[in-house]
N, C-alpha and C positions, 0 to 999 in steps of 0.2 A: 355379323361375322365376327368370329375368332379363332384366335388361331391353335395350330395344334402342333406338337414337334413329331414327327413318324421317323422311326430308328431301323437301320437292318442291321444284323451282327451275322458274322461267318466264325461256328465256335468249332473248336477242334480239339481232341485231346482226351483225356480221362476225365470221366464225370467231374470229379474234382479239380481239376483243370479249367475245365469248362464252366464251375460256380464261379472260380476263383474271376476268371477274367470277367464275368459278366457283374460280380462285387466290386470290382476295381472300377467299371465303367460307374457303376451306383454312385460310387464313392467321391467320383469326381462332378457328381450331377446332385445337386442339393434339392432338386425337385423328385429326384428319382427314388433317392437316400430316406426322402421324406415319404414317399409313396409304399415304398415297401418295407418300413421299418417302422413299429409303432411303439409307443412307451407301455401300453396296456400288453401285460403276456399272457400267453396261455400255460397252463401246469404239466409238470413233467409228462404225467400219465398221457394226456391226451397228445402229447408229443409222441411218445412210446407207441400210442396204439397206432398214429396217424404213418409212422416210420415203418411198422409193422404191416400194414396193407401196400404203403409203396414198395418195401424189400421184396412182397410177395408177388404183384403184378407188374411193377414197373421198375425191376434190379436197378440199381444204380444212381436213380434218384435223389437219395437221401447223401449220396457222396456229393451231390452236385451243390444241393443245399447246404451243407456243412462248408463246403469251398466257399461259397456267397457270404454266409456269416462268418467266416474267418478275416475274407476280402476287408469285411467292413468292421474287423473287432465287435462283433455283436455276439448275442447269447441265441441261440435257435427261437428260444422264446419271444422274443421281438419279431420276429418275421412276420409279416402281414399272410406270408403263405399260411400258417397254420391258424390263423386265426378267421379268415375271411371263408365261409363257407355256402354266401346266399346272392351270389351272382346268378342272373337269370337271365340268358340270352334269349332274345325274339329274332327269331331270323327265317329265310325263306331258302331253300335249298334244291338242286333240280340234278338228276343224273340222266343223260342221254346215251343210250348206246351206238354203235357206229353210224349205223343204219341209218338216225334220224339226222345226223350231221353232215354237212357239206363236205366237212375234211374226211370223210368216212373213220372217226377217231371216236373213241368215248369222251365225253366231258363233264364236269362235275362245275355248275354254276352256284354261287351262294351270296345272299346279304345277309350281314350280321349284324342287329340292332342293339343298341347298348348304350352305357352313359358314357360321355367322352370325358369325364373327371376319371371313371376307371378303366376305362381301357389302355391297355400296355402301348398302342400304336407301334407296333415293333414285329417285324417279319425277321425269321432267325434260321439261318440252314446251319443244323447240326450234324455234327460226324463224332459222334461219341464212339472211342473204342470199343469193338465187340457189339455193336448195335446197328442198324441200319440207317444209312445218311436219310435226312429227312429237310422239307423245307414247310414251315407251318406260322402264324403267327401264333405268338405267346399271351399265355393269361399269365399273372402272377409272375413272371418272367419264365418259371419253370414250367408250367401245364402248357397245353395248346390246344386251341379253338378248332383249330383245323389243320392240314396239312398235305402232303403225301410224301412217299418215300422213294429211295434209288429203284425199288424194283417194280415200282407203279401201282401201290396201293395208295388210294386217296381216300380221306377221312372227313366229315361235315355231321357238325351237331345243330341242333337247336331246341329249346327249352318244349315240355309237351304236357300241355293242361296246368293244371294247379301247380307253381312250385313249391319243391320241397325244401322248405327252408324254415329256422327256429325263429319265425315271426310272426306276428299274429294277423288271425285270418288265412294263414297259408297250411298246406298240408305239412304236418310236423313227420321229421324223419324217425324211421321206425327202427333202425340198425345202425351201426360204425361202418360207413361206406365209402366207397370213391367217388370224386366229382368228377364232371363230364371233363374236365380238362386233363385228369391222370390219366384217364382211358383214353383218350383220344392219343396223347403222346406213348403211352404203351403200346397202342395197334401199329403206331409208327414206326417204333423202334426192334418191334419184334416179329412183325406180322409180313409176307410177302403179298397176299394177296387176299381176296374175300373170303375164300375157303378157310384157310388160316384164321383171320379175324373173327370170322364166326365162333370157330371151336376156342379160340381163347377167351371170348366175352363171355362165354358160356357159362362159365362158373364163377365171373367176377362178382363180388357185391358191390353193387351200384347203387347208391344211395340216391340218385339224381333222375329225375323224370326226365326222359329226353326220346328226341328223334335223331336218330344217326342214320346218315348215308353214307355205305362202303361203295367203291368203284375201283376196278384194276383194269391194268390194259389188256386184257381177254375179253372184254366185254362181260364180265361180271359182275352184277350190281345186287346190294340187298339195302333195305329199309329197314333199322331195328331199332323197335321202339321198349324201352325201360318204364314201367311201373311199377313202385312200392317194391321194389328188389326183382320184381319178375321180367323175364324178357321174352319178346317176339319179335318174328323178322316175316320177310316177303322176299325173295330172291327172282331175279330174272337174267337171261345170258341170253347169246346170241342165238338160240333156239327157241328161244320164250314167244310169246304172241306179244306181249308187252316188252317196249324197249325204253318205255322213261320210268323213274320215280321220281317223288317230289314230297316235301314235306315243309309244314310251315309251324304251327305252334299248336296244333291240338292231335290226337290219336286218331287213326284212322283204321289200324287193325284191330280186326274182329274181337280179337282175343281181350283187347280193353276197353271196349267199348260200353261196358258194363261199370266199369269202375271210373272212366273220365268220361260222360255221356254229356258233356257241354263243352261249350269250347268260345273262344274272344271272338266277336264279329269281325275282326280286320284279320283274325287268322284264317277263318272260313273265305272270306272275300278274295286273300292273296292264293289260297290255295285253290279256288276255282280259277283265278286270272291265268294262273299259270298252265292250268289243263286246258281252259280255252285257248290259249295262245299257243301252246303247242304241241297238244295230244295227236292231233292227225295228222301234223306237218312232219315234213321230209326235209333235208337239205339246210337244216337249222344253222344259222353261223354264230360265230363269236361276236359280232356284231349286234345280230339279234338280241343274243343273251345281255349284252352289255346296255343295251338300250332299255332291256325291260329293267335290268338290276338299279338304273340309274334315274328311269322316270318316278315322279315321285307318285305317292299312292293317291286315291286309287287306280290311276291311268296305269301307274307300274308298284314296284315292290321299295322305293326308295321313302326314307321319313328323315324329318329332322327334327323329333321331339326328344329331344336329347335330356331335358330335365327331368322328364318321366321314365328317364332310363331305354326310351324308344327310337333312338337317332342311329342312322345306317352311318356304323364308322368303319365299314370294309366292305369292299364287294369284289369279287374274286373268281375267275374261269380258273380250274385246273384239268391240265390235261395230260394225264399221267402216263399214256403211250408217246407223247411228244416228251414229256418228263419238265413240261414246263409251267409256272403257274404264273398267273396275269393279276396284278392288284391296283385297285384306285380306292384311297382313303377316304373317307369321310361323304362318299355317295354324289362327290362334286366330279363333275368331266373336267372342270378344271384342273383340278389335281391330275390326271392324267392317268393312263394305265402304264404300269412298270412292269416289265416282263424278267422273268428269272427263271435259270435253267438247273436242274439239279447236280447237272455234273459239272458245273463253274463255279468254284468261290466265289460268296458276294462281298463286297467293299463294305467296311461298317460304316453308316454315312448317320447323318442327323439332319432331318431337313424341317424345314419352317412349313406349312401349310396353311390353309383357311378351311373351316368348315360353316355353313351355314344354320343357325339356330333358330327354331322358331317359338316366338315368344307365347307363352303361358296364356290361355284362354282368360 
Protein backbone atom coordinates (compact mmCIF):
# COMPACT_ATOMS: atom_id res chain seq x y z
CA UNK A 1 0.00 0.00 0.00
CA UNK A 2 1.12 3.54 -0.67
CA UNK A 3 -0.34 6.83 0.60
CA UNK A 4 -1.67 9.47 -1.79
CA UNK A 5 -2.94 12.98 -1.15
CA UNK A 6 -6.20 13.90 -2.84
CA UNK A 7 -7.38 17.49 -3.08
CA UNK A 8 -10.52 19.43 -3.90
CA UNK A 9 -10.54 23.09 -4.87
CA UNK A 10 -13.37 25.55 -5.39
CA UNK A 11 -12.04 28.23 -7.74
CA UNK A 12 -13.85 31.46 -8.55
CA UNK A 13 -13.01 34.79 -10.14
CA UNK A 14 -11.02 35.97 -13.14
CA UNK A 15 -8.72 33.50 -14.84
CA UNK A 16 -5.73 35.34 -13.43
CA UNK A 17 -7.18 35.23 -9.88
CA UNK A 18 -7.87 31.51 -10.22
CA UNK A 19 -4.30 30.87 -11.34
CA UNK A 20 -2.98 32.96 -8.47
CA UNK A 21 -5.05 30.92 -6.00
CA UNK A 22 -3.58 27.70 -7.42
CA UNK A 23 -0.09 29.16 -7.26
CA UNK A 24 -0.48 30.10 -3.61
CA UNK A 25 -1.63 26.55 -2.84
CA UNK A 26 1.45 25.15 -4.59
CA UNK A 27 3.77 27.68 -2.93
CA UNK A 28 2.77 26.39 0.50
CA UNK A 29 3.30 22.74 -0.46
CA UNK A 30 6.84 21.64 -1.38
CA UNK A 31 5.56 18.49 -3.08
CA UNK A 32 3.26 20.46 -5.38
CA UNK A 33 5.90 23.09 -6.07
CA UNK A 34 8.40 20.42 -7.13
CA UNK A 35 5.73 18.75 -9.26
CA UNK A 36 4.75 21.80 -11.31
CA UNK A 37 7.98 23.84 -11.44
CA UNK A 38 11.13 22.49 -13.09
CA UNK A 39 14.68 23.67 -13.61
CA UNK A 40 14.77 22.65 -17.28
CA UNK A 41 13.21 25.50 -19.19
CA UNK A 42 11.53 25.63 -22.60
CA UNK A 43 12.34 28.39 -25.05
CA UNK A 44 10.25 31.50 -25.64
CA UNK A 45 9.31 30.39 -29.15
CA UNK A 46 7.59 27.25 -27.80
CA UNK A 47 5.75 29.31 -25.18
CA UNK A 48 4.56 31.81 -27.78
CA UNK A 49 3.32 29.03 -30.06
CA UNK A 50 1.56 27.23 -27.20
CA UNK A 51 -0.04 30.43 -25.90
CA UNK A 52 -1.30 31.33 -29.37
CA UNK A 53 -3.11 27.97 -29.54
CA UNK A 54 -4.50 28.41 -26.03
CA UNK A 55 -5.79 31.90 -26.73
CA UNK A 56 -7.54 30.70 -29.88
CA UNK A 57 -9.20 27.61 -28.44
CA UNK A 58 -9.29 28.04 -24.64
CA UNK A 59 -9.26 31.83 -24.12
CA UNK A 60 -8.36 32.93 -20.61
CA UNK A 61 -6.14 29.96 -19.82
CA UNK A 62 -2.91 31.86 -20.50
CA UNK A 63 -3.98 34.44 -17.89
CA UNK A 64 -4.56 31.62 -15.40
CA UNK A 65 -1.10 30.19 -16.08
CA UNK A 66 0.43 33.65 -15.67
CA UNK A 67 -1.32 34.09 -12.31
CA UNK A 68 0.06 30.74 -11.19
CA UNK A 69 3.60 31.71 -12.20
CA UNK A 70 3.32 35.11 -10.50
CA UNK A 71 2.15 33.55 -7.24
CA UNK A 72 5.19 31.27 -7.31
CA UNK A 73 7.49 34.07 -8.51
CA UNK A 74 8.79 32.01 -11.43
CA UNK A 75 8.99 32.54 -15.19
CA UNK A 76 6.62 30.75 -17.53
CA UNK A 77 9.56 28.78 -18.95
CA UNK A 78 9.88 26.94 -15.63
CA UNK A 79 6.33 25.55 -15.58
CA UNK A 80 5.89 21.83 -16.20
CA UNK A 81 2.74 22.65 -18.18
CA UNK A 82 4.88 23.91 -21.07
CA UNK A 83 7.39 21.06 -20.99
CA UNK A 84 5.27 17.93 -20.62
CA UNK A 85 3.56 16.63 -23.76
CA UNK A 86 3.77 12.85 -23.40
CA UNK A 87 1.01 11.89 -20.97
CA UNK A 88 -0.85 8.80 -22.13
CA UNK A 89 -4.03 7.89 -20.22
CA UNK A 90 -5.33 4.34 -20.64
CA UNK A 91 -8.97 4.35 -19.70
CA UNK A 92 -12.41 2.83 -20.11
CA UNK A 93 -15.57 4.96 -20.43
CA UNK A 94 -19.24 4.27 -21.03
CA UNK A 95 -22.15 6.57 -21.96
CA UNK A 96 -25.67 5.29 -21.24
CA UNK A 97 -28.83 7.02 -22.43
CA UNK A 98 -31.83 7.32 -20.12
CA UNK A 99 -33.65 4.19 -21.32
CA UNK A 100 -30.66 2.06 -20.24
CA UNK A 101 -30.59 3.23 -16.60
CA UNK A 102 -32.82 2.53 -13.64
CA UNK A 103 -33.07 6.24 -12.81
CA UNK A 104 -34.10 7.12 -16.39
CA UNK A 105 -31.28 9.60 -16.73
CA UNK A 106 -28.14 9.62 -18.89
CA UNK A 107 -24.94 8.50 -17.16
CA UNK A 108 -21.26 8.58 -18.06
CA UNK A 109 -18.96 6.16 -16.21
CA UNK A 110 -15.18 6.06 -16.47
CA UNK A 111 -11.96 4.60 -15.13
CA UNK A 112 -8.67 6.43 -15.62
CA UNK A 113 -5.43 4.44 -15.67
CA UNK A 114 -2.22 6.37 -15.22
CA UNK A 115 0.86 6.84 -13.02
CA UNK A 116 0.33 7.61 -9.35
CA UNK A 117 3.37 9.91 -9.49
CA UNK A 118 2.09 11.96 -12.43
CA UNK A 119 -1.61 12.06 -11.49
CA UNK A 120 -2.80 15.34 -9.94
CA UNK A 121 -5.33 13.54 -7.67
CA UNK A 122 -7.29 16.79 -7.68
CA UNK A 123 -10.97 17.55 -8.33
CA UNK A 124 -11.76 21.18 -9.11
CA UNK A 125 -14.96 23.19 -9.33
CA UNK A 126 -14.06 26.15 -11.53
CA UNK A 127 -16.20 29.26 -11.96
CA UNK A 128 -14.15 31.56 -14.20
CA UNK A 129 -15.60 34.91 -15.21
CA UNK A 130 -17.30 34.73 -18.61
CA UNK A 131 -17.06 30.91 -18.76
CA UNK A 132 -19.35 28.04 -17.85
CA UNK A 133 -18.90 26.63 -14.36
CA UNK A 134 -17.57 23.07 -14.45
CA UNK A 135 -16.35 20.27 -12.20
CA UNK A 136 -13.56 17.97 -13.34
CA UNK A 137 -10.24 16.40 -12.43
CA UNK A 138 -7.16 18.40 -13.28
CA UNK A 139 -4.12 17.62 -15.41
CA UNK A 140 -1.05 19.75 -14.75
CA UNK A 141 -3.37 21.98 -12.67
CA UNK A 142 -4.72 23.91 -15.68
CA UNK A 143 -5.98 21.13 -17.97
CA UNK A 144 -8.89 18.75 -17.40
CA UNK A 145 -9.05 14.98 -17.86
CA UNK A 146 -12.84 14.94 -17.68
CA UNK A 147 -15.84 16.67 -16.14
CA UNK A 148 -19.20 18.29 -16.78
CA UNK A 149 -20.54 21.82 -16.72
CA UNK A 150 -23.51 23.77 -15.44
CA UNK A 151 -25.47 23.17 -18.67
CA UNK A 152 -25.07 19.40 -18.45
CA UNK A 153 -22.32 18.70 -21.00
CA UNK A 154 -20.08 15.84 -19.79
CA UNK A 155 -16.73 14.89 -21.35
CA UNK A 156 -14.34 11.96 -20.84
CA UNK A 157 -11.32 10.77 -22.84
CA UNK A 158 -8.95 7.86 -23.32
CA UNK A 159 -5.89 7.42 -25.52
CA UNK A 160 -6.49 5.77 -28.89
CA UNK A 161 -3.95 3.48 -30.50
CA UNK A 162 -0.25 4.27 -30.57
CA UNK A 163 0.43 7.42 -28.51
CA UNK A 164 1.61 10.57 -30.29
CA UNK A 165 4.71 11.64 -28.32
CA UNK A 166 8.33 12.54 -28.98
CA UNK A 167 9.64 9.20 -27.71
CA UNK A 168 11.23 6.22 -29.42
CA UNK A 169 8.84 3.62 -30.86
CA UNK A 170 5.90 6.04 -30.60
CA UNK A 171 3.97 7.89 -33.32
CA UNK A 172 5.68 11.25 -33.90
CA UNK A 173 3.58 14.43 -33.81
CA UNK A 174 3.08 15.86 -37.30
CA UNK A 175 2.14 19.42 -36.32
CA UNK A 176 1.91 21.85 -33.41
CA UNK A 177 -1.46 21.14 -31.84
CA UNK A 178 -3.52 20.82 -28.68
CA UNK A 179 -3.21 18.09 -26.08
CA UNK A 180 -6.35 16.41 -24.78
CA UNK A 181 -6.37 18.20 -21.42
CA UNK A 182 -6.75 21.57 -23.16
CA UNK A 183 -9.45 20.22 -25.49
CA UNK A 184 -11.53 18.90 -22.58
CA UNK A 185 -11.31 22.15 -20.65
CA UNK A 186 -12.13 24.22 -23.73
CA UNK A 187 -15.31 22.22 -24.34
CA UNK A 188 -16.42 22.38 -20.70
CA UNK A 189 -15.93 26.15 -20.50
CA UNK A 190 -17.42 27.08 -23.87
CA UNK A 191 -20.08 24.54 -24.94
CA UNK A 192 -23.55 23.85 -23.55
CA UNK A 193 -24.29 20.52 -25.23
CA UNK A 194 -23.00 17.83 -27.58
CA UNK A 195 -24.07 19.72 -30.70
CA UNK A 196 -22.05 22.79 -29.70
CA UNK A 197 -19.08 20.63 -28.65
CA UNK A 198 -18.96 18.84 -32.02
CA UNK A 199 -19.06 22.16 -33.86
CA UNK A 200 -16.31 23.59 -31.61
CA UNK A 201 -13.99 20.64 -31.94
CA UNK A 202 -14.19 20.26 -35.74
CA UNK A 203 -11.57 22.89 -36.50
CA UNK A 204 -9.33 22.25 -33.49
CA UNK A 205 -5.73 21.22 -34.27
CA UNK A 206 -5.61 18.19 -31.96
CA UNK A 207 -2.24 16.47 -31.84
CA UNK A 208 -3.23 13.70 -29.41
CA UNK A 209 -4.90 10.53 -30.71
CA UNK A 210 -7.87 9.98 -28.43
CA UNK A 211 -11.31 8.56 -27.87
CA UNK A 212 -13.61 11.21 -26.44
CA UNK A 213 -17.14 10.60 -25.20
CA UNK A 214 -19.57 13.53 -25.04
CA UNK A 215 -22.90 13.28 -23.24
CA UNK A 216 -25.49 15.91 -22.35
CA UNK A 217 -28.63 15.95 -20.28
CA UNK A 218 -30.90 15.81 -23.36
CA UNK A 219 -29.83 12.21 -24.15
CA UNK A 220 -27.46 13.20 -26.92
CA UNK A 221 -24.10 11.40 -26.94
CA UNK A 222 -21.14 11.15 -29.30
CA UNK A 223 -17.99 9.06 -29.56
CA UNK A 224 -15.27 11.25 -31.09
CA UNK A 225 -11.99 9.79 -32.31
CA UNK A 226 -8.96 11.85 -33.36
CA UNK A 227 -6.16 10.31 -35.39
CA UNK A 228 -3.16 12.19 -36.81
CA UNK A 229 -5.06 15.47 -36.79
CA UNK A 230 -8.24 14.06 -38.35
CA UNK A 231 -11.60 13.73 -36.56
CA UNK A 232 -14.45 11.24 -36.90
CA UNK A 233 -17.47 10.66 -34.70
CA UNK A 234 -20.63 8.64 -34.17
CA UNK A 235 -23.72 10.12 -32.50
CA UNK A 236 -26.72 8.64 -30.71
CA UNK A 237 -29.77 10.27 -29.17
CA UNK A 238 -33.18 9.46 -27.73
CA UNK A 239 -34.46 8.44 -31.18
CA UNK A 240 -31.54 6.12 -31.99
CA UNK A 241 -31.61 2.35 -31.96
CA UNK A 242 -28.32 2.42 -30.03
CA UNK A 243 -28.49 3.53 -26.40
CA UNK A 244 -24.86 3.11 -25.35
CA UNK A 245 -21.42 4.25 -26.48
CA UNK A 246 -18.17 3.00 -24.99
CA UNK A 247 -14.45 3.15 -25.66
CA UNK A 248 -11.16 1.85 -24.31
CA UNK A 249 -7.81 2.43 -26.07
CA UNK A 250 -8.27 1.44 -29.69
CA UNK A 251 -10.15 2.83 -32.64
CA UNK A 252 -13.56 1.41 -33.51
CA UNK A 253 -14.78 3.90 -36.11
CA UNK A 254 -14.38 2.69 -39.71
CA UNK A 255 -12.80 5.95 -40.87
CA UNK A 256 -9.61 5.15 -38.96
CA UNK A 257 -9.37 1.37 -39.07
CA UNK A 258 -6.88 1.52 -41.95
CA UNK A 259 -4.62 3.89 -39.97
CA UNK A 260 -4.62 2.05 -36.64
CA UNK A 261 -5.36 -1.59 -37.39
CA UNK A 262 -3.71 -3.00 -34.27
CA UNK A 263 -4.89 -2.83 -30.68
CA UNK A 264 -3.53 -3.69 -27.25
CA UNK A 265 -5.03 -7.02 -26.10
CA UNK A 266 -6.15 -5.51 -22.77
CA UNK A 267 -8.00 -2.76 -24.66
CA UNK A 268 -9.93 -5.28 -26.75
CA UNK A 269 -10.71 -7.38 -23.65
CA UNK A 270 -12.05 -4.35 -21.75
CA UNK A 271 -14.08 -3.19 -24.72
CA UNK A 272 -15.81 -6.55 -25.11
CA UNK A 273 -16.26 -6.88 -21.35
CA UNK A 274 -18.25 -3.63 -21.28
CA UNK A 275 -20.27 -4.72 -24.28
CA UNK A 276 -21.08 -8.12 -22.78
CA UNK A 277 -22.01 -6.65 -19.42
CA UNK A 278 -24.24 -3.79 -20.58
CA UNK A 279 -25.26 -3.89 -24.23
CA UNK A 280 -28.47 -5.92 -23.88
CA UNK A 281 -29.40 -4.74 -20.39
CA UNK A 282 -31.87 -2.15 -19.11
CA UNK A 283 -32.39 -0.66 -15.64
CA UNK A 284 -28.62 -0.38 -15.13
CA UNK A 285 -27.81 1.10 -11.74
CA UNK A 286 -24.95 3.26 -10.53
CA UNK A 287 -24.05 0.40 -8.18
CA UNK A 288 -23.59 -1.96 -11.14
CA UNK A 289 -21.34 0.53 -12.90
CA UNK A 290 -19.29 1.10 -9.75
CA UNK A 291 -18.81 -2.64 -9.32
CA UNK A 292 -17.51 -2.92 -12.89
CA UNK A 293 -15.13 0.02 -12.37
CA UNK A 294 -13.64 -1.24 -9.09
CA UNK A 295 -13.42 -4.98 -9.82
CA UNK A 296 -9.95 -6.04 -10.88
CA UNK A 297 -9.25 -6.91 -14.52
CA UNK A 298 -10.16 -9.19 -16.31
CA UNK A 299 -13.33 -9.66 -14.20
CA UNK A 300 -13.66 -5.88 -14.16
CA UNK A 301 -11.94 -2.70 -15.33
CA UNK A 302 -9.57 -1.89 -12.46
CA UNK A 303 -5.76 -2.11 -12.59
CA UNK A 304 -2.99 -1.55 -10.01
CA UNK A 305 0.01 -1.53 -12.34
CA UNK A 306 1.10 2.01 -11.48
CA UNK A 307 4.80 1.32 -12.14
CA UNK A 308 4.03 1.01 -15.84
CA UNK A 309 1.56 3.97 -15.90
CA UNK A 310 -1.39 1.58 -15.84
CA UNK A 311 -2.98 1.89 -12.42
CA UNK A 312 -6.51 3.11 -11.79
CA UNK A 313 -6.10 6.58 -10.33
CA UNK A 314 -9.80 7.48 -10.30
CA UNK A 315 -13.23 6.02 -11.02
CA UNK A 316 -16.15 8.31 -11.77
CA UNK A 317 -19.89 8.44 -12.42
CA UNK A 318 -21.12 11.66 -14.08
CA UNK A 319 -24.86 12.40 -14.06
CA UNK A 320 -25.27 15.58 -16.16
CA UNK A 321 -29.05 15.83 -15.78
CA UNK A 322 -28.80 15.34 -12.02
CA UNK A 323 -25.86 17.75 -11.88
CA UNK A 324 -23.59 15.47 -9.86
CA UNK A 325 -20.25 13.74 -10.12
CA UNK A 326 -19.17 10.81 -7.95
CA UNK A 327 -15.51 9.91 -7.61
CA UNK A 328 -13.54 7.11 -5.96
CA UNK A 329 -9.79 7.61 -5.85
CA UNK A 330 -7.30 4.86 -6.63
CA UNK A 331 -9.72 2.15 -7.72
CA UNK A 332 -10.15 1.27 -4.05
CA UNK A 333 -13.64 0.84 -2.57
CA UNK A 334 -12.24 1.58 0.89
CA UNK A 335 -11.46 5.12 -0.30
CA UNK A 336 -15.25 5.50 -0.67
CA UNK A 337 -17.30 7.30 -3.28
CA UNK A 338 -17.62 11.04 -2.78
CA UNK A 339 -20.43 12.99 -4.48
CA UNK A 340 -20.29 16.62 -5.58
CA UNK A 341 -23.03 18.89 -6.94
CA UNK A 342 -22.32 21.44 -9.68
CA UNK A 343 -24.66 23.93 -7.97
CA UNK A 344 -22.81 23.82 -4.64
CA UNK A 345 -19.33 25.25 -3.96
CA UNK A 346 -16.82 22.64 -2.81
CA UNK A 347 -14.65 22.98 0.26
CA UNK A 348 -10.89 23.13 -0.28
CA UNK A 349 -9.62 19.88 1.20
CA UNK A 350 -6.52 17.72 1.40
CA UNK A 351 -7.14 14.07 2.29
CA UNK A 352 -4.68 11.20 2.66
CA UNK A 353 -5.79 7.90 1.17
CA UNK A 354 -4.17 4.59 0.23
CA UNK A 355 -3.65 2.83 -3.09
CA UNK A 356 -2.60 -0.74 -3.70
CA UNK A 357 0.36 -1.13 -6.05
CA UNK A 358 1.03 -4.41 -7.83
CA UNK A 359 4.71 -5.47 -7.75
CA UNK A 360 6.49 -5.71 -11.06
CA UNK A 361 6.88 -9.32 -12.29
